[in-house]
PDB file as gemmi writes it, atoms N, CA and C in Angstrom:
CRYST1    1.000    1.000    1.000  90.00  90.00  90.00 P 1                      
ATOM      1  N   MET A   1     -15.075 -24.614 -28.034  1.00  0.00           N  
ATOM      2  CA  MET A   1     -14.202 -24.656 -26.859  1.00  0.00           C  
ATOM      3  C   MET A   1     -13.122 -23.567 -26.960  1.00  0.00           C  
ATOM      4  N   LYS A   2     -12.530 -23.449 -28.146  1.00  0.00           N  
ATOM      5  CA  LYS A   2     -11.477 -22.429 -28.297  1.00  0.00           C  
ATOM      6  C   LYS A   2     -12.049 -21.038 -28.064  1.00  0.00           C  
ATOM      7  N   PHE A   3     -13.259 -20.818 -28.587  1.00  0.00           N  
ATOM      8  CA  PHE A   3     -13.876 -19.495 -28.408  1.00  0.00           C  
ATOM      9  C   PHE A   3     -14.051 -19.192 -26.926  1.00  0.00           C  
ATOM     10  N   LEU A   4     -14.414 -20.210 -26.145  1.00  0.00           N  
ATOM     11  CA  LEU A   4     -14.622 -20.005 -24.704  1.00  0.00           C  
ATOM     12  C   LEU A   4     -13.309 -19.583 -24.044  1.00  0.00           C  
ATOM     13  N   VAL A   5     -12.217 -20.233 -24.426  1.00  0.00           N  
ATOM     14  CA  VAL A   5     -10.913 -19.897 -23.833  1.00  0.00           C  
ATOM     15  C   VAL A   5     -10.513 -18.474 -24.206  1.00  0.00           C  
ATOM     16  N   VAL A   6     -10.694 -18.129 -25.473  1.00  0.00           N  
ATOM     17  CA  VAL A   6     -10.327 -16.775 -25.927  1.00  0.00           C  
ATOM     18  C   VAL A   6     -11.170 -15.735 -25.215  1.00  0.00           C  
ATOM     19  N   ALA A   7     -12.472 -16.002 -25.082  1.00  0.00           N  
ATOM     20  CA  ALA A   7     -13.366 -15.049 -24.410  1.00  0.00           C  
ATOM     21  C   ALA A   7     -12.936 -14.874 -22.958  1.00  0.00           C  
ATOM     22  N   THR A   8     -12.588 -15.972 -22.287  1.00  0.00           N  
ATOM     23  CA  THR A   8     -12.174 -15.891 -20.882  1.00  0.00           C  
ATOM     24  C   THR A   8     -10.895 -15.063 -20.744  1.00  0.00           C  
ATOM     25  N   VAL A   9      -9.937 -15.300 -21.634  1.00  0.00           N  
ATOM     26  CA  VAL A   9      -8.672 -14.553 -21.575  1.00  0.00           C  
ATOM     27  C   VAL A   9      -8.929 -13.068 -21.813  1.00  0.00           C  
ATOM     28  N   LEU A  10      -9.805 -12.754 -22.772  1.00  0.00           N  
ATOM     29  CA  LEU A  10     -10.107 -11.348 -23.067  1.00  0.00           C  
ATOM     30  C   LEU A  10     -10.744 -10.681 -21.861  1.00  0.00           C  
ATOM     31  N   VAL A  11     -11.694 -11.360 -21.232  1.00  0.00           N  
ATOM     32  CA  VAL A  11     -12.380 -10.786 -20.067  1.00  0.00           C  
ATOM     33  C   VAL A  11     -11.392 -10.585 -18.925  1.00  0.00           C  
ATOM     34  N   LEU A  12     -10.544 -11.576 -18.685  1.00  0.00           N  
ATOM     35  CA  LEU A  12      -9.576 -11.467 -17.582  1.00  0.00           C  
ATOM     36  C   LEU A  12      -8.609 -10.313 -17.831  1.00  0.00           C  
ATOM     37  N   SER A  13      -8.116 -10.203 -19.051  1.00  0.00           N  
ATOM     38  CA  SER A  13      -7.174  -9.116 -19.364  1.00  0.00           C  
ATOM     39  C   SER A  13      -7.873  -7.767 -19.240  1.00  0.00           C  
ATOM     40  N   PHE A  14      -9.133  -7.698 -19.675  1.00  0.00           N  
ATOM     41  CA  PHE A  14      -9.883  -6.438 -19.579  1.00  0.00           C  
ATOM     42  C   PHE A  14     -10.056  -6.039 -18.120  1.00  0.00           C  
ATOM     43  N   ILE A  15     -10.376  -7.023 -17.260  1.00  0.00           N  
ATOM     44  CA  ILE A  15     -10.557  -6.738 -15.830  1.00  0.00           C  
ATOM     45  C   ILE A  15      -9.230  -6.268 -15.228  1.00  0.00           C  
ATOM     46  N   ALA A  16      -8.138  -6.901 -15.636  1.00  0.00           N  
ATOM     47  CA  ALA A  16      -6.822  -6.522 -15.095  1.00  0.00           C  
ATOM     48  C   ALA A  16      -6.485  -5.083 -15.486  1.00  0.00           C  
ATOM     49  N   VAL A  17      -6.736  -4.730 -16.738  1.00  0.00           N  
ATOM     50  CA  VAL A  17      -6.438  -3.361 -17.199  1.00  0.00           C  
ATOM     51  C   VAL A  17      -7.329  -2.359 -16.478  1.00  0.00           C  
ATOM     52  N   ALA A  18      -8.615  -2.685 -16.343  1.00  0.00           N  
ATOM     53  CA  ALA A  18      -9.547  -1.769 -15.668  1.00  0.00           C  
ATOM     54  C   ALA A  18      -9.128  -1.603 -14.210  1.00  0.00           C  
ATOM     55  N   ASN A  19      -8.717  -2.698 -13.573  1.00  0.00           N  
ATOM     56  CA  ASN A  19      -8.295  -2.642 -12.174  1.00  0.00           C  
ATOM     57  C   ASN A  19      -7.062  -1.752 -12.021  1.00  0.00           C  
ATOM     58  N   ALA A  20      -6.078  -1.946 -12.893  1.00  0.00           N  
ATOM     59  CA  ALA A  20      -4.837  -1.159 -12.807  1.00  0.00           C  
ATOM     60  C   ALA A  20      -5.127   0.321 -13.032  1.00  0.00           C  
ATOM     61  N   SER A  21      -5.925   0.624 -14.056  1.00  0.00           N  
ATOM     62  CA  SER A  21      -6.223   2.036 -14.345  1.00  0.00           C  
ATOM     63  C   SER A  21      -7.020   2.648 -13.201  1.00  0.00           C  
ATOM     64  N   TYR A  22      -7.914   1.865 -12.594  1.00  0.00           N  
ATOM     65  CA  TYR A  22      -8.716   2.395 -11.479  1.00  0.00           C  
ATOM     66  C   TYR A  22      -7.822   2.727 -10.293  1.00  0.00           C  
ATOM     67  N   TRP A  23      -6.900   1.811  -9.959  1.00  0.00           N  
ATOM     68  CA  TRP A  23      -6.017   2.067  -8.814  1.00  0.00           C  
ATOM     69  C   TRP A  23      -5.104   3.256  -9.104  1.00  0.00           C  
ATOM     70  N   ARG A  24      -4.628   3.357 -10.359  1.00  0.00           N  
ATOM     71  CA  ARG A  24      -3.746   4.485 -10.718  1.00  0.00           C  
ATOM     72  C   ARG A  24      -4.519   5.793 -10.575  1.00  0.00           C  
ATOM     73  N   TYR A  25      -5.771   5.800 -11.028  1.00  0.00           N  
ATOM     74  CA  TYR A  25      -6.596   7.019 -10.941  1.00  0.00           C  
ATOM     75  C   TYR A  25      -6.869   7.371  -9.479  1.00  0.00           C  
ATOM     76  N   ALA A  26      -7.146   6.347  -8.666  1.00  0.00           N  
ATOM     77  CA  ALA A  26      -7.447   6.599  -7.248  1.00  0.00           C  
ATOM     78  C   ALA A  26      -6.205   7.162  -6.555  1.00  0.00           C  
ATOM     79  N   HIS A  27      -5.039   6.568  -6.805  1.00  0.00           N  
ATOM     80  CA  HIS A  27      -3.817   7.043  -6.144  1.00  0.00           C  
ATOM     81  C   HIS A  27      -3.463   8.460  -6.599  1.00  0.00           C  
ATOM     82  N   SER A  28      -3.588   8.721  -7.889  1.00  0.00           N  
ATOM     83  CA  SER A  28      -3.245  10.059  -8.393  1.00  0.00           C  
ATOM     84  C   SER A  28      -4.219  11.082  -7.808  1.00  0.00           C  
ATOM     85  N   GLY A  29      -5.486  10.699  -7.656  1.00  0.00           N  
ATOM     86  CA  GLY A  29      -6.479  11.622  -7.093  1.00  0.00           C  
ATOM     87  C   GLY A  29      -6.165  11.909  -5.633  1.00  0.00           C  
ATOM     88  N   ASN A  30      -5.767  10.873  -4.890  1.00  0.00           N  
ATOM     89  CA  ASN A  30      -5.461  11.076  -3.476  1.00  0.00           C  
ATOM     90  C   ASN A  30      -4.224  11.958  -3.320  1.00  0.00           C  
ATOM     91  N   SER A  31      -3.191  11.704  -4.119  1.00  0.00           N  
ATOM     92  CA  SER A  31      -1.960  12.493  -3.998  1.00  0.00           C  
ATOM     93  C   SER A  31      -2.222  13.924  -4.471  1.00  0.00           C  
ATOM     94  N   GLY A  32      -3.137  14.085  -5.436  1.00  0.00           N  
ATOM     95  CA  GLY A  32      -3.445  15.424  -5.946  1.00  0.00           C  
ATOM     96  C   GLY A  32      -4.041  16.284  -4.853  1.00  0.00           C  
ATOM     97  N   LYS A  33      -4.881  15.689  -4.010  1.00  0.00           N  
ATOM     98  CA  LYS A  33      -5.495  16.445  -2.915  1.00  0.00           C  
ATOM     99  C   LYS A  33      -4.440  16.737  -1.847  1.00  0.00           C  
TER     100      LYS A  33                                                      
END                                                                             
C-alpha cells in the first residue's frame, strides 16, 4: 500500500514538472518569435 502511495506521488509530481516545463518552453518560444 505504501509503495502505491509513493508511486502515485512520484507520477503526479513528474507530470506537474513536465507540464510546467512544457508551458515555459511554449511561452518562451512564442515570445521569441
